[in-house]
Structures are given as C-alpha cells and as structure tokens.
C-alpha positions in Angstrom: 11.8 -17.9 12.8 13.3 -18.4 9.4 13.5 -15.1 7.5 15.1 -16.7 4.4 13.2 -16.9 1.2 12.0 -20.1 -0.4 12.9 -20.8 -4.0 9.4 -19.8 -5.2 9.5 -16.5 -3.2 12.9 -15.6 -4.5 11.7 -16.3 -8.1 8.7 -14.0 -7.5 10.9 -11.2 -6.1 13.4 -11.5 -9.0 10.8 -11.7 -11.7 9.0 -8.6 -10.3 12.3 -6.7 -10.1 13.2 -7.5 -13.7 9.8 -6.6 -15.1 9.3 -3.4 -13.2 12.9 -2.4 -13.9 12.0 -2.4 -17.6 8.4 -1.3 -17.5 8.2 1.0 -14.5 11.5 2.8 -14.8 12.0 6.5 -14.3 10.8 7.4 -17.8 7.7 5.4 -17.5 6.8 6.8 -14.1 7.3 10.3 -15.4 5.1 9.6 -18.4 2.3 8.6 -16.1 2.8 11.7 -13.8 2.8 14.1 -16.7 0.2 12.4 -18.9 -3.5 12.7 -18.9 -3.9 9.2 -17.4 -2.1 8.7 -14.1 -2.1 4.9 -14.4 -0.2 2.6 -16.8 -3.1 0.6 -18.1 -1.0 -1.8 -20.3 1.4 -2.7 -17.4 -1.6 -3.2 -15.1 -3.2 -5.6 -17.5 0.1 -7.5 -17.7 0.7 -7.9 -14.0 -3.0 -8.5 -13.1 -4.2 -10.7 -15.9 -1.2 -12.3 -17.5 1.2 -12.7 -14.5 -1.4 -13.2 -11.7 0.1 -10.9 -9.2 -3.3 -10.2 -7.6 -3.7 -13.9 -7.0 -0.5 -14.4 -4.9 -2.0 -13.6 -1.5 -5.6 -14.8 -2.1 -6.6 -18.2 -0.7 -6.8 -21.2 -3.0 -10.4 -21.6 -2.1 -11.1 -18.3 -3.9 -9.0 -19.3 -7.0 -5.9 -17.6 -5.7 -2.3 -19.0 -5.2 -2.5 -18.9 -1.4 1.2 -18.1 -1.1 0.9 -16.0 2.0 1.9 -12.6 3.3 5.6 -13.0 2.6 5.2 -13.5 -1.2 2.7 -10.6 -1.3 5.1 -8.3 0.7 7.9 -9.1 -1.8 5.8 -7.8 -4.6 4.9 -4.7 -2.7 8.6 -4.2 -2.0 9.3 -4.1 -5.7 6.3 -1.9 -6.6 7.5 0.6 -3.9 11.0 0.5 -5.3 9.8 1.3 -8.8 6.8 3.6 -7.8 4.4 1.5 -9.8 1.6 3.7 -11.3 -1.2 1.1 -11.4 -4.0 0.1 -9.0 -2.1 -2.8 -7.5 -1.9 -1.5 -4.0 -5.5 -0.3 -4.0 -6.8 -3.6 -5.4 -4.8 -6.0 -3.2 -3.8 -4.2 0.0 -7.1 -2.4 0.3 -9.8 -4.1 -1.8 -9.0 -7.8 -1.5 -7.7 -7.4 2.0 -10.9 -5.8 3.2 -13.0 -8.5 1.5 -10.9 -11.2 3.0 -11.2 -10.0 6.6 -14.5 -8.1 6.6 -16.6 -9.5 3.9 -19.2 -12.3 4.1 -18.5 -15.7 2.7 -20.8 -15.1 -0.2 -19.1 -11.8 -1.1 -15.7 -13.3 -0.9 -16.7 -16.2 -3.2 -18.3 -13.8 -5.6 -15.5 -11.2 -5.9 -12.1 -12.6 -4.9 -11.8 -15.0 -7.9 -12.4 -12.1 -10.2 -9.7 -10.1 -8.4 -7.3 -13.1 -8.6 -7.7 -13.5 -12.4 -7.2 -9.8 -13.0 -10.8 -9.2 -14.1 -11.8 -6.9 -11.2 -9.8 -3.9 -9.9 -10.9 -2.3 -6.6 -10.1 0.6 -4.3 -11.2 1.7 -0.8 -10.5 4.8 1.4 -7.0 5.1 2.8 -7.7 7.4 5.8 -5.2 9.2 7.8 -6.6 7.7 11.1 -5.7 4.2 12.2 -9.4 3.2 12.3 -11.2 2.5 9.0 -14.6 3.3 10.5 -13.9 7.0 10.3 -14.3 6.6 6.5 -18.0 6.1 7.2 -18.6 9.4 8.8 -19.8 11.2 5.7 -21.7 8.4 4.0 -25.2 7.1 4.8 -26.7 3.8 3.6 -30.4 3.4 3.2 -32.0 0.0 2.8 -34.4 -0.3 -0.1 -35.9 -3.8 0.2 -33.0 -6.2 -0.6 -31.0 -3.3 -2.0 -29.0 -0.4 -0.6 -28.7 3.2 -1.6 -25.7 5.4 -0.6 -25.5 9.2 -0.2 -22.4 11.2 0.9 -18.8 11.9 0.3 -15.9 9.4 0.3 -12.4 11.0 0.6 -8.8 9.8 0.1 -9.6 6.9 -2.4 -6.4 5.9 -4.2 -6.7 5.2 -8.0 -10.4 6.2 -7.7 -10.7 6.9 -11.4 -8.9 3.8 -12.6 -10.7 0.9 -10.9 -13.9 -1.1 -11.7 -15.5 -0.8 -8.2 -15.0 0.9 -4.9 -15.5 -0.5 -1.4 -17.2 2.1 0.7 -17.8 2.3 4.5 -21.2 3.8 5.4 -23.5 4.3 8.4 -26.6 2.1 8.1 -29.9 3.8 8.8 -32.0 1.0 10.4 -29.3 -1.0 12.1 -27.3 2.0 13.4 -24.1 0.2 12.6 -21.4 0.5 10.0 -21.4 -1.6 6.8 -19.0 -2.3 3.9 -20.5 -1.8 0.5 -19.5 -2.3 -3.1 -20.2 0.5 -5.6 -19.6 -0.1 -9.3 -17.5 2.7 -10.9 -20.2 3.1 -13.6 -23.1 3.3 -11.1 -25.6 6.1 -11.7 -25.2 9.0 -9.3 -21.5 8.3 -8.5 -19.0 11.1 -9.4 -15.2 10.9 -9.1 -13.0 13.9 -8.7 -9.3 13.4 -8.8 -7.1 15.7 -6.7 -3.4 16.7 -7.2 -1.3 15.5 -4.4 2.1 15.7 -2.9 3.0 12.3 -4.2 2.1 12.3 -7.9 2.9 8.6 -8.3 -0.2 7.6 -6.2 -3.3 9.3 -7.4 -6.1 10.0 -5.0 -9.7 11.0 -5.6 -13.0 11.7 -3.8 -16.3 10.1 -4.6 -19.6 11.9 -4.5 -22.5 9.5 -4.1 -26.1 10.7 -4.7 -28.7 7.9 -4.3 -26.2 5.3 -5.6 -27.1 1.6 -5.8 -24.8 -0.5 -3.6 -24.3 -4.1 -2.5 -23.6 -4.8 1.1 -20.6 -7.1 1.5 -20.5 -7.8 5.2 -22.7 -9.6 7.7 -21.7 -7.1 10.5 -18.3 -5.5 10.7 -16.2 -6.7 13.7 -13.3 -5.0 15.4 -11.3 -8.1 14.8 -11.9 -8.1 11.1 -11.1 -4.4 10.8 -8.0 -4.8 12.9 -6.7 -7.7 10.7 -7.3 -5.7 7.5 -5.6 -2.7 8.9 -2.6 -4.8 10.1 -2.0 -6.3 6.7 -2.4 -2.9 4.9 0.2 -1.5 7.2 2.5 -4.4 6.6 2.2 -3.9 2.8 2.8 -0.2 3.2 6.0 -1.0 5.2 7.0 -3.4 2.4 6.5 -0.6 -0.2 8.6 1.7 2.0 11.4 -0.9 2.2 11.5 -1.0 -1.6 11.6 2.8 -1.7 14.4 3.1 0.9 16.4 0.4 -0.9 16.1 2.3 -4.2 17.2 5.5 -2.5 20.3 3.7 -1.4 21.0 2.4 -4.9 20.5 5.7 -6.6 22.8 7.4 -4.0 25.6 4.9 -4.2 25.6 5.0 -8.0 25.7 8.8 -8.0 28.5 9.3 -5.5 30.7 6.8 -7.3 30.4 8.8 -10.6 30.3 12.4 -9.2 33.9 13.7 -8.9 35.4 16.5 -6.8 39.1 17.3 -6.5 39.8 14.5 -9.0 38.2 11.8 -6.9 34.7 10.2 -6.8 32.9 11.8 -3.8 31.9 8.3 -2.7 35.6 7.7 -1.7 35.3 10.4 1.0 34.9 9.0 4.4 32.1 11.2 5.5 30.0 10.2 2.4 30.8 6.5 3.1 29.5 6.9 6.6 26.2 8.4 5.5 25.7 5.7 2.9 26.5 3.1 5.5 23.8 4.6 7.8 21.3 4.3 5.0 22.2 0.6 4.5 21.8 -0.1 8.2 18.4 1.5 8.2 17.3 -0.5 5.1 18.6 -3.8 6.3 17.0 -3.3 9.8 13.7 -2.5 8.1 14.0 -5.6 5.8 14.4 -7.8 8.9 11.3 -6.1 10.4 9.1 -6.5 7.3 10.1 -10.1 6.6 9.8 -11.0 10.3 6.2 -9.7 10.6 5.3 -11.3 7.3 6.5 -14.7 8.6 4.7 -14.1 11.9 1.4 -13.5 10.1 1.8 -16.9 8.4 2.2 -18.6 11.7 -1.2 -17.8 13.0 -0.3 -15.1 15.6 -3.0 -13.6 17.7 -4.6 -10.6 16.1 -3.7 -8.3 19.0 0.0 -9.3 18.7 0.0 -9.1 14.9 -1.7 -5.7 14.9 1.0 -4.3 17.3 3.8 -5.8 15.3 2.4 -4.3 12.1 2.0 -0.9 13.7 5.6 -1.1 15.0 7.1 -2.1 11.6 5.1 0.5 9.9 6.5 3.1 12.2 10.0 1.8 11.6 9.3 2.0 7.8 8.2 5.6 8.0 11.4 6.6 9.8 13.7 4.5 7.6 12.2 5.6 4.3 12.1 9.3 5.2 15.7 9.1 6.4 17.0 7.4 3.2 15.0 9.7 1.0 16.4 12.9 2.6 19.9 11.5 2.6 19.5 10.7 -1.1 18.6 14.3 -1.8 21.5 15.6 0.3 24.1 13.3 -1.2 23.0 14.1 -4.7 24.2 17.7 -3.9 22.8 20.5 -6.0 20.8 18.3 -8.3 19.1 16.3 -5.6 15.9 18.3 -5.5 15.6 18.9 -9.2 12.9 17.4 -11.4 15.4 15.6 -13.6 16.7 13.4 -10.8 14.6 10.8 -9.0 15.3 11.3 -5.2 12.5 13.9 -4.9 9.9 11.3 -6.1 10.8 9.0 -3.3 11.0 11.9 -0.8 7.5 12.9 -1.7 6.2 9.3 -1.4 7.9 9.0 2.0 6.3 12.2 3.2 2.8 11.3 1.9 2.9 7.8 3.2 3.3 9.0 6.7 -0.4 10.0 6.7 -1.9 6.7 5.6 -3.6 4.6 8.2 -2.0 6.3 11.1 0.6 9.0 11.6 3.9 8.1 13.3 2.6 9.4 16.6 -0.5 7.2 16.5 1.5 4.2 15.5 4.0 4.7 18.4 1.1 5.1 20.9 -0.6 2.0 19.6 2.6 0.0 19.9 3.4 1.3 23.4 -0.2 0.6 24.6 0.2 -3.1 23.6 3.7 -3.5 25.2 2.6 -1.8 28.5 -0.6 -3.9 28.7 1.5 -7.1 28.1 3.9 -6.1 30.8 1.0 -5.3 33.2 -0.6 -8.7 32.4 
C-alpha cells in the first residue's frame, strides 16, 4: 500500500493549510467562540462555494470531484489543526456521508449536487454511542399520505443553528422500522436550542420537532449502510485529531525554543527533548494509521474489515491527541492552561471528541471482537 500523496492531494493539503493558517488562526477562532455567532459565515462560504471543499469526496455522478477518502481526510486534518468554526464536518462527514451510504438514489441525486456546489449545508446527530440508530429513540415519524411528520427531540446536533437542513433518524409508525429524514431548518414546528459545551470550537444544539414536515431519504436503512457511514465518520474524526495533535506539537516546540531558564532555551534540556520526541512519535504513528485506512477505503475493502480498521484508528487518534494536548499544556508551564494560550483549546477538543460515535472502551471492544472472530474463523 502506497501511503504517499499524489501531486493533487499534496496541493489540496498545502492550499488548505495556507488558507486556514490565515483565516482560521487563533484570533479568528477566539472571535467565533466569544462572538454571538459561533460559525465563521464568510469563511464557510469561501471554502464551500468558491473552493469546492464539500465536493472533494462526493462522486462525480453527483457533481462532485470524486477524489476519494484520502483527499477528504487531508482537508479534515487541516480543519482539525486550525479548529475551523464552520459547518464543514457536519455537512461532509455527517450529512453527505449519511446520504451517500444510507440515502436512496433519488435523494442522493437531489441533494448531493447542492452540497457539492456549496448551496446546501447539513447536519445530523453525533451520538456518544457507536450505533446511529440510538438517535431515533426520541423521535417518531408519522406518515401523512406521501408526506411525513416528525415529533420528538434530537440531541447532540453539531452546528444545529448554522445549517440549511438536518438529517434526522426517527421511528416509523406503520413500518416499525427506523428511517432517515430531511428537515429544513426553517420548517414550521422546528425549534433549535444551542448548548454551551466543553469544546467551544464545535457548537452543539438540540432540535425540538412538533408535527414538523419531513422528507424520507432512505428506502429502508441497512446495517451495512449505517456501518459504512459510521466508519467514514470515524476516519474523518481521526483525521481531525491528527491535525490537532500535530498542531499541539508545533505550538509546544515553538514555545520551548523561545522560553528560557538559567540562560538557556528550555527546549535544549534533555528531558524536554524526550517529551517532544514522544509527541512526534505519537503524531507520526497516527498519521500512518489515518493515511493507511484512507487508502484501504479506496481499495474496496470489505465493510466489516473497513469498519474495524476505522474503529482502531479512531481509538489510536483519541489516545494520541489526548496525549499531545496534555503534554502541550504541561510543557507550556504556568501559562499552559491560561485562556491567552491555545493548548487548552486543543485539550478540550481532545476530551470532547472522545464521546463522539463511541467512547474509547467501545472502540476497543469493537476492534477486539473483529480480530478474535477473524482468528476463530
């Protein structure tokens, strides 16, 4: 397997790093956190409409670029490094991903081109459990002729107040199954409540649905489709964590080379060098894991294998990001936890991300089950 980047992929990664380095720097992120609007609308319009980031991973048949999971992961690596305050993850890793693997052909053809050209932003629940179907426990769908009406509560929806439509899981009355529905953000009876969270760079909200009109997007949800969607979402979460861990390493090495004690930069002390080296090892091991799984997904791996690999790399990402974030705070000394310095922003993201689509314990159990079953077979 070749983990090297193609010329196009390298150009995408470099261009994303340059743009976000200028437009999503520390000052810009803090403006979003402290401002009334938790999303950078101008930057979102630039990356979605002008630069076509949302089209990178969408198939050409749906007016996307069809560049695959690696190119998409490279973008998420940079959005994670710069803590992008815009609905890119919710639109691509959740909305477009669920449509691609769980939606009907007609719903994909109707909605994915609009996502690709930046004209439609989406979000969906990001539950703490590994199974998306748990998001349907509090929502009931009632058929009304050819239409559907939804009632209930949807929790843990990222960027809920900043998107055009939500994808909602609900229990269907007549069929007794679970369906995937589109609810427009301006639909009558839909109320959004945003909640302050541990990670202020990713805003979450809850939806209250009272007899809300909805469009069913699936022709019957399958375990395979849900498993594929969860696998790719985990891969992209791992790519974000890779970017965050890399940024923690960069912030730390820059700081220890300028901070002086006893007339010397603290970065010249052997103990500090060792800790920075451990951070680098964790980052590079995670990079190999993320890039390897991204390449594997492009080679048509069996869904059971891909799901296990994505669970494993997501677990690796949780551990590496948390380790690098806490080391960044420690090696920044007395200022590491203060608001004026950035390590605490990454530490909070690393902590919060551990509860998205499966806690570390659940990811480890899922990976172990697959490995043991393969051995037994």
